[in-house]
BAFI-835447 format. One record per residue (C-alpha): residue number from 0; x, y, z. Coordinates in steps of 0.001 Angstrom, whole numbers, plus 500000, padded with zeros to 6 digits. Example, Ala and Ser with C-alpha at 12.3 -4.5 7.8 and 13.67 -1.06 7.14 Angstrom:
// BAFI-835447
ATOM	resi	X	Y	Z
ATOM	0	512300	495500	507800
ATOM	1	513670	498940	507140
//
This chain:
// BAFI-835447
ATOM	resi	X	Y	Z
ATOM	0	533743	246875	831867
ATOM	1	534514	248697	828751
ATOM	2	537115	251555	828655
ATOM	3	536992	253997	825795
ATOM	4	539375	257020	824720
ATOM	5	538727	259555	822325
ATOM	6	540134	259704	818932
ATOM	7	543582	261444	818663
ATOM	8	546610	261335	821047
ATOM	9	546019	262689	824632
ATOM	10	547828	265525	825790
ATOM	11	550469	264853	828444
ATOM	12	549109	265482	832102
ATOM	13	551080	266536	835120
ATOM	14	550741	263512	837414
ATOM	15	550973	265554	840315
ATOM	16	548102	268072	839451
ATOM	17	544946	267427	841349
ATOM	18	541629	266775	839478
ATOM	19	539582	270033	839252
ATOM	20	535689	270320	839123
ATOM	21	534284	273952	838173
ATOM	22	530504	274548	838130
ATOM	23	529035	276721	835380
ATOM	24	525823	277997	836799
ATOM	25	522641	279208	834769
ATOM	26	520647	280810	837561
ATOM	27	517948	281630	835142
ATOM	28	517191	277862	834786
ATOM	29	518236	276817	838171
ATOM	30	520771	274539	836591
ATOM	31	524377	273891	836625
ATOM	32	526985	272186	834222
ATOM	33	530422	271011	835110
ATOM	34	533959	271208	833621
ATOM	35	536347	268734	835108
ATOM	36	539933	268725	834178
ATOM	37	543261	267177	835178
ATOM	38	545037	270343	834167
ATOM	39	545568	269526	830372
ATOM	40	542415	267399	829546
ATOM	41	538781	267959	830357
ATOM	42	535211	266701	830356
ATOM	43	532344	268845	830178
ATOM	44	529101	267510	831728
ATOM	45	525602	268792	830658
ATOM	46	526352	272051	828817
ATOM	47	523928	274665	827903
ATOM	48	523332	275863	824606
ATOM	49	525366	278842	824907
ATOM	50	528722	277019	824388
ATOM	51	530851	279975	824382
ATOM	52	530687	280078	828159
ATOM	53	532662	276658	827994
ATOM	54	534876	277455	825145
ATOM	55	536140	280648	826754
ATOM	56	537021	278797	829928
ATOM	57	538739	276032	828114
ATOM	58	540820	278338	825908
ATOM	59	541926	280436	828974
ATOM	60	543081	277485	830737
ATOM	61	544664	275788	827702
ATOM	62	542511	272604	828131
ATOM	63	541637	270217	825402
ATOM	64	538243	268522	825600
ATOM	65	538164	264675	825251
ATOM	66	534440	264051	826038
ATOM	67	531221	265966	826531
ATOM	68	528642	263940	828602
ATOM	69	525070	264192	829125
ATOM	70	523379	262615	832368
ATOM	71	520096	262583	830401
ATOM	72	518112	263923	827424
ATOM	73	517262	267223	829016
ATOM	74	513431	268513	829524
ATOM	75	514321	271783	830753
ATOM	76	516810	273408	828328
ATOM	77	518241	272856	824987
ATOM	78	521665	271097	825231
ATOM	79	524669	272770	823701
ATOM	80	526494	269225	823936
ATOM	81	526453	268444	820349
ATOM	82	527543	271745	819264
ATOM	83	530442	271780	821721
ATOM	84	531448	268239	820699
ATOM	85	531460	269333	817082
ATOM	86	533345	272490	817796
ATOM	87	536175	270847	820001
ATOM	88	536432	267327	818429
ATOM	89	535207	265880	821498
ATOM	90	533422	262464	821843
ATOM	91	529684	263234	822496
ATOM	92	528362	260652	825073
ATOM	93	524963	259772	826099
ATOM	94	523165	256834	828073
ATOM	95	522648	253867	825785
ATOM	96	519221	253180	824666
ATOM	97	518123	256626	823854
ATOM	98	516755	257233	820451
ATOM	99	518847	260065	818897
ATOM	100	519219	261606	815478
ATOM	101	522887	262255	815547
ATOM	102	526249	260364	816058
ATOM	103	527354	259889	819644
ATOM	104	528975	257319	821736
ATOM	105	526328	255420	823735
ATOM	106	527296	254341	827322
ATOM	107	525952	251502	829443
ATOM	108	526319	250648	833105
ATOM	109	529924	250047	834277
ATOM	110	531526	251606	831293
ATOM	111	534559	253724	831809
ATOM	112	535610	256850	829711
ATOM	113	539205	257835	829847
ATOM	114	540095	261242	829734
ATOM	115	543701	262086	830548
ATOM	116	544115	261050	834215
ATOM	117	540500	261106	834749
ATOM	118	538153	258235	834650
ATOM	119	534361	258733	834155
ATOM	120	532436	255599	835371
ATOM	121	528823	255465	833997
ATOM	122	526158	254494	836505
ATOM	123	522552	253826	835163
ATOM	124	520504	255666	837443
ATOM	125	516635	255690	836164
ATOM	126	514328	257757	837678
ATOM	127	514177	261252	836131
ATOM	128	514298	259456	832787
ATOM	129	514577	255849	831663
ATOM	130	518150	256134	830403
ATOM	131	519386	258616	832976
ATOM	132	523259	258031	833740
ATOM	133	525399	259348	836512
ATOM	134	529061	259625	836263
ATOM	135	531546	258842	838768
ATOM	136	534816	260782	838449
ATOM	137	537696	259072	839481
ATOM	138	541489	259351	839024
ATOM	139	543955	256970	837222
ATOM	140	544628	255171	840762
ATOM	141	540742	254638	841410
ATOM	142	540306	257377	843742
ATOM	143	536882	259025	843856
ATOM	144	536648	262659	843348
ATOM	145	532879	263237	842705
ATOM	146	529851	262044	841031
ATOM	147	527901	263838	838353
ATOM	148	524225	262952	839364
ATOM	149	522200	265001	836731
ATOM	150	518599	264634	837856
ATOM	151	519084	261798	840216
ATOM	152	520402	262598	843526
ATOM	153	519977	266383	844298
ATOM	154	521121	268346	847406
ATOM	155	518304	267222	849639
ATOM	156	516031	265998	847058
ATOM	157	515648	264039	843716
ATOM	158	514603	265013	840234
ATOM	159	510924	264941	839238
ATOM	160	509829	261637	837821
ATOM	161	506623	262782	835767
ATOM	162	508303	264400	832706
ATOM	163	508666	261350	830472
ATOM	164	505082	260624	830660
ATOM	165	502041	260233	833221
ATOM	166	502063	256304	832605
ATOM	167	505607	256040	833588
ATOM	168	505562	258237	836493
ATOM	169	505159	255775	839456
ATOM	170	507537	253364	837840
ATOM	171	510094	255884	837475
ATOM	172	509536	257147	841022
ATOM	173	510546	253823	842325
ATOM	174	513427	253398	839979
ATOM	175	514419	256945	841364
ATOM	176	514606	255544	844926
ATOM	177	516797	252610	844216
ATOM	178	519095	254576	841923
ATOM	179	519698	257128	844910
ATOM	180	520272	254286	847131
ATOM	181	522762	252702	844859
ATOM	182	524937	255918	844478
ATOM	183	524894	255960	848305
ATOM	184	525761	252318	848877
ATOM	185	528523	252300	846123
ATOM	186	530310	255735	847057
ATOM	187	532373	256656	849660
ATOM	188	530729	259006	852161
ATOM	189	533098	261854	851508
ATOM	190	532164	261847	847721
ATOM	191	531063	265354	846460
ATOM	192	527749	265324	844752
ATOM	193	527357	267404	841657
ATOM	194	523715	267470	840362
ATOM	195	522636	269397	837458
ATOM	196	519296	270259	838739
ATOM	197	518196	271561	842094
ATOM	198	519075	275126	842183
ATOM	199	515684	276636	841181
ATOM	200	514908	274182	838419
ATOM	201	511402	272818	838129
ATOM	202	513252	269556	837397
ATOM	203	513474	269167	841102
ATOM	204	510696	267137	842652
ATOM	205	510807	268793	846135
ATOM	206	512570	271960	847347
ATOM	207	516598	271513	847567
ATOM	208	518899	272786	850305
ATOM	209	522337	273845	850058
ATOM	210	525058	274873	847405
ATOM	211	527444	271844	848092
ATOM	212	527011	268289	849636
ATOM	213	528420	264814	849830
ATOM	214	527080	261291	849703
ATOM	215	527512	261203	853300
ATOM	216	525428	264423	854012
ATOM	217	522607	263146	851775
ATOM	218	522273	259864	853819
ATOM	219	521098	262133	856452
ATOM	220	518643	264659	854647
ATOM	221	517682	263049	851263
ATOM	222	514220	261860	851140
ATOM	223	515228	258693	849125
ATOM	224	517770	257787	851586
ATOM	225	515726	258422	854766
ATOM	226	512106	257508	853682
ATOM	227	510867	253703	853274
ATOM	228	510217	253148	849453
ATOM	229	506430	253530	849531
ATOM	230	506478	256657	851543
ATOM	231	509103	258164	849282
ATOM	232	507108	257294	846176
ATOM	233	503494	258630	847505
ATOM	234	505212	261643	848955
ATOM	235	507176	262411	845741
ATOM	236	504057	261904	843476
ATOM	237	501881	263925	845774
ATOM	238	504203	266824	845671
ATOM	239	504494	267067	841824
ATOM	240	503216	270336	840779
ATOM	241	502983	272071	837477
ATOM	242	506031	272708	835326
ATOM	243	506709	275008	832455
ATOM	244	504982	274563	829187
ATOM	245	507985	274762	827300
ATOM	246	509373	271377	828707
ATOM	247	507381	269662	826196
ATOM	248	509443	270886	823326
ATOM	249	513061	270521	824844
ATOM	250	513273	266624	824846
ATOM	251	512358	266310	820938
ATOM	252	514696	269311	820392
ATOM	253	517517	267412	822041
ATOM	254	516804	264156	820528
ATOM	255	517230	266000	817121
ATOM	256	520055	267799	818123
ATOM	257	520290	271638	818460
ATOM	258	522274	273294	815516
ATOM	259	524519	276372	816480
ATOM	260	523163	279012	818560
ATOM	261	522646	282505	817218
ATOM	262	523604	285252	819774
ATOM	263	523695	288257	817314
ATOM	264	521904	291283	818247
ATOM	265	518376	291204	816920
ATOM	266	517366	293520	814029
ATOM	267	516508	297277	815375
ATOM	268	512786	297974	814977
ATOM	269	511886	301691	814473
ATOM	270	509561	303008	817076
ATOM	271	506430	303328	814759
ATOM	272	506725	299745	813902
ATOM	273	507125	298662	817488
ATOM	274	503949	300592	818665
ATOM	275	502150	298909	815625
ATOM	276	503208	295409	816847
ATOM	277	502195	296214	820549
ATOM	278	498776	297612	819376
ATOM	279	498163	294589	817268
ATOM	280	498626	292358	820201
ATOM	281	502094	290879	818970
ATOM	282	504458	289735	821705
ATOM	283	506152	292854	822540
ATOM	284	508111	291942	825526
ATOM	285	509468	294736	827776
ATOM	286	512662	293905	829852
ATOM	287	512820	296724	832228
ATOM	288	512206	296561	836040
ATOM	289	508672	295771	836751
ATOM	290	508240	299252	838640
ATOM	291	509759	301028	835533
ATOM	292	507239	299102	833410
ATOM	293	504371	299892	835840
ATOM	294	505372	303676	835571
ATOM	295	505329	303817	831817
ATOM	296	504946	301394	828887
ATOM	297	503818	301146	825479
ATOM	298	500060	300092	825125
ATOM	299	499576	296240	824532
ATOM	300	503242	295413	825686
ATOM	301	503966	292879	828181
ATOM	302	506388	293321	831102
ATOM	303	508697	290489	831659
ATOM	304	511676	291995	833883
ATOM	305	515058	290718	832975
ATOM	306	516141	288862	835925
ATOM	307	516541	285627	837599
ATOM	308	512842	284462	836775
ATOM	309	512665	285785	833305
ATOM	310	513375	282879	831389
ATOM	311	511025	280262	833190
ATOM	312	507996	282522	833072
ATOM	313	508510	283841	829594
ATOM	314	509033	280280	828379
ATOM	315	505923	279065	830173
ATOM	316	503502	281788	829077
ATOM	317	504704	282191	825360
ATOM	318	502646	280200	822844
ATOM	319	505537	277813	821278
ATOM	320	507035	279388	817951
ATOM	321	505485	282813	818573
ATOM	322	507889	285333	817388
ATOM	323	508945	288183	820049
ATOM	324	509986	291743	819853
ATOM	325	512229	292900	822630
ATOM	326	512122	296228	824245
ATOM	327	515067	297173	826571
ATOM	328	516831	300021	828231
ATOM	329	520164	299303	826287
ATOM	330	521483	296890	823559
ATOM	331	523167	295066	826061
ATOM	332	520191	294117	827797
ATOM	333	518537	292811	824620
ATOM	334	521477	290845	823925
ATOM	335	521373	289253	827291
ATOM	336	517786	288434	826742
ATOM	337	518388	286741	823397
ATOM	338	521046	284496	825182
ATOM	339	518442	283453	827864
ATOM	340	516046	282704	825232
ATOM	341	518298	280787	823013
ATOM	342	518700	278399	826234
ATOM	343	515166	277108	825604
ATOM	344	515051	277041	821956
ATOM	345	513191	280500	821618
ATOM	346	515053	281513	818331
ATOM	347	512507	283562	816450
ATOM	348	513136	287206	817420
ATOM	349	511308	289594	815371
ATOM	350	513209	292246	816336
ATOM	351	514115	294819	819189
ATOM	352	514134	298363	820261
ATOM	353	515935	300167	823173
ATOM	354	516222	303447	824890
ATOM	355	513916	305663	826690
ATOM	356	510449	304484	826472
ATOM	357	509220	308220	825980
ATOM	358	511161	308284	822841
ATOM	359	509869	304672	821859
ATOM	360	506343	306113	822230
ATOM	361	506898	308805	819651
ATOM	362	504532	311205	821386
ATOM	363	501834	308852	821828
ATOM	364	500397	308222	825298
ATOM	365	501908	305789	827703
ATOM	366	500147	303413	829733
ATOM	367	500672	303041	833558
ATOM	368	499280	301444	836802
ATOM	369	499823	301726	840531
ATOM	370	502506	299984	842643
ATOM	371	501810	299064	846258
ATOM	372	502495	296468	848791
ATOM	373	500298	294295	851137
ATOM	374	499999	297104	853869
ATOM	375	498551	299266	850968
ATOM	376	496161	296410	850082
ATOM	377	495119	296118	853736
ATOM	378	494091	300001	853667
ATOM	379	492364	299565	850556
ATOM	380	490125	296616	851723
ATOM	381	489341	298475	854775
ATOM	382	488162	301682	853115
ATOM	383	486664	300451	849817
ATOM	384	486255	296727	849652
ATOM	385	483524	296309	847262
ATOM	386	485363	297999	844621
ATOM	387	488427	295785	844748
ATOM	388	489433	292332	843576
ATOM	389	492291	290350	845048
ATOM	390	494139	288285	842505
ATOM	391	496494	285505	843731
ATOM	392	498724	284507	840883
ATOM	393	500812	281643	842717
ATOM	394	500840	278112	841748
ATOM	395	498404	275599	843424
ATOM	396	500811	274195	845963
ATOM	397	501701	277726	847071
ATOM	398	497960	278459	847443
ATOM	399	497281	275375	849404
ATOM	400	499490	276459	852317
ATOM	401	497262	279722	852498
ATOM	402	496344	282966	850776
ATOM	403	494545	286315	851292
ATOM	404	490857	285709	852306
ATOM	405	488514	286486	849559
ATOM	406	491208	286554	846712
ATOM	407	490789	285005	843473
ATOM	408	493191	282230	842692
ATOM	409	494335	281941	839187
ATOM	410	498229	280617	838690
ATOM	411	499997	282997	836250
ATOM	412	500502	280203	833791
ATOM	413	496735	279922	833522
ATOM	414	495535	283568	833561
ATOM	415	495829	284425	829862
ATOM	416	492980	281666	829355
ATOM	417	491148	282486	832503
ATOM	418	490834	286415	832264
ATOM	419	486936	286175	832120
ATOM	420	487038	284741	835794
ATOM	421	488671	287925	836926
ATOM	422	485832	290316	838002
ATOM	423	485935	293846	836435
ATOM	424	487109	296978	838391
ATOM	425	490390	297389	839851
ATOM	426	492552	294202	840390
ATOM	427	495339	293907	843078
ATOM	428	497755	291284	842177
ATOM	429	500137	289409	844398
ATOM	430	502400	286396	844173
ATOM	431	505269	285107	846240
ATOM	432	507667	287842	845728
ATOM	433	506082	290459	843136
ATOM	434	507687	289065	840209
ATOM	435	504820	286904	838766
ATOM	436	502237	289432	839938
ATOM	437	504020	291884	837768
ATOM	438	503633	289899	834557
ATOM	439	500067	289165	835720
ATOM	440	499458	292863	836075
ATOM	441	501071	293459	832481
ATOM	442	498577	290883	830870
ATOM	443	495615	292574	832531
ATOM	444	496813	295790	831573
ATOM	445	497076	294836	827839
ATOM	446	493675	293518	827965
ATOM	447	492502	297001	829009
ATOM	448	491879	295926	832739
ATOM	449	492893	298048	835783
ATOM	450	495559	296424	837845
ATOM	451	497632	297328	840944
ATOM	452	500872	295506	841365
ATOM	453	501609	294349	844860
ATOM	454	505267	294563	844777
ATOM	455	505831	292865	848158
ATOM	456	506778	289549	849467
ATOM	457	503829	287285	850412
ATOM	458	505349	286736	853865
ATOM	459	504656	290314	854595
ATOM	460	500880	289857	854205
ATOM	461	500157	288637	857849
ATOM	462	502172	291392	859248
ATOM	463	500033	293804	857132
ATOM	464	497024	292417	859200
ATOM	465	495375	290710	856117
ATOM	466	493249	287661	857025
ATOM	467	494623	284531	855832
ATOM	468	492779	281272	854672
//
């Protein structure tokens, strides 16, 4: 078992200070990064690309970073690990065997990283990727304070196993089973489990549960710990649905190593140029709420409300490398969107405009479409059924559990390529919450169609009297 320390003298530590673990959440990606420290020395685990969130915490607490560690080469976001290590002088650590285009310290199973009073023991836990590594957090007496599990053991689930290649999925699923079982066998029941994925990320193979957990709690609920191996493998593989298209670009970016992130405000575009871009079919993305967009928007623009799901679905639908022009109510809204987009490597911003939409229209007519709910849909179907198409924009796995009778099912991420399958006339669009339906409605509107947004949770469809299939 090898022990390694970073270059440079370690800051003295208070032997009485308890070890601390802070989660740094990124709700738009459903992920967590972690900052662990002993009061003076810190380790950062799986940092997002906008590393100022980490340096601000470190500076405020007077902490020195010794190591920045990755549990794996990420497929759902651009890592900030290399940049954070360069800024702080920390050692950048990844599992041995990954082919990377930058200097780093590889760790193999059983290696121990020394960081002040902390010890991080590397545990090879393949499954989410081949080289996936978990890290057991211990103090200098050997006491266990947690385990950083990345995309291995999640809260009530495991990381998905199909992101490397279809040919490797079954092998990795078997490996995932044994990795999770190894962690459960080797660690005390009271050990806190700190996963990176599982808080809304599509990197989770199945739905997760809870904001905190322990090894002991997982032995009662985690599929890898309660199911026989073959049943776990078949269940996990059968449940693997689509994942965002931008994932295909994250691994290569992270293997090359991302450069410094640019979070400066985009260049301001004047209203006339903004309207020209929208009319020309360029990606002009309106960040306002979905109801504000439905009420009034520039012809040709697309509505992606800047909320929790913004990044996932914009990244999923945007043709990779396409420049974007952002439209917001305030400069702050635009700046926040830029930060979100940088997390998945969308750096080509062609500009931005902000302010009242009527001012940006410059006297030109704004477009709009109605907003309703499932009761409104039920009434419309009862009074004029022949004039209405109902479009279900949910994923296939959601549709399999039921939908509105007679509706056309086209998942949002396939809609742009399948618009010719949507009948003409009035199109009422729904999804699980209204968010994806709002994007679908804006896509239809930009193509000159006549959408009606159902801004209502799908759970209300039955109570509205709609027939289910």
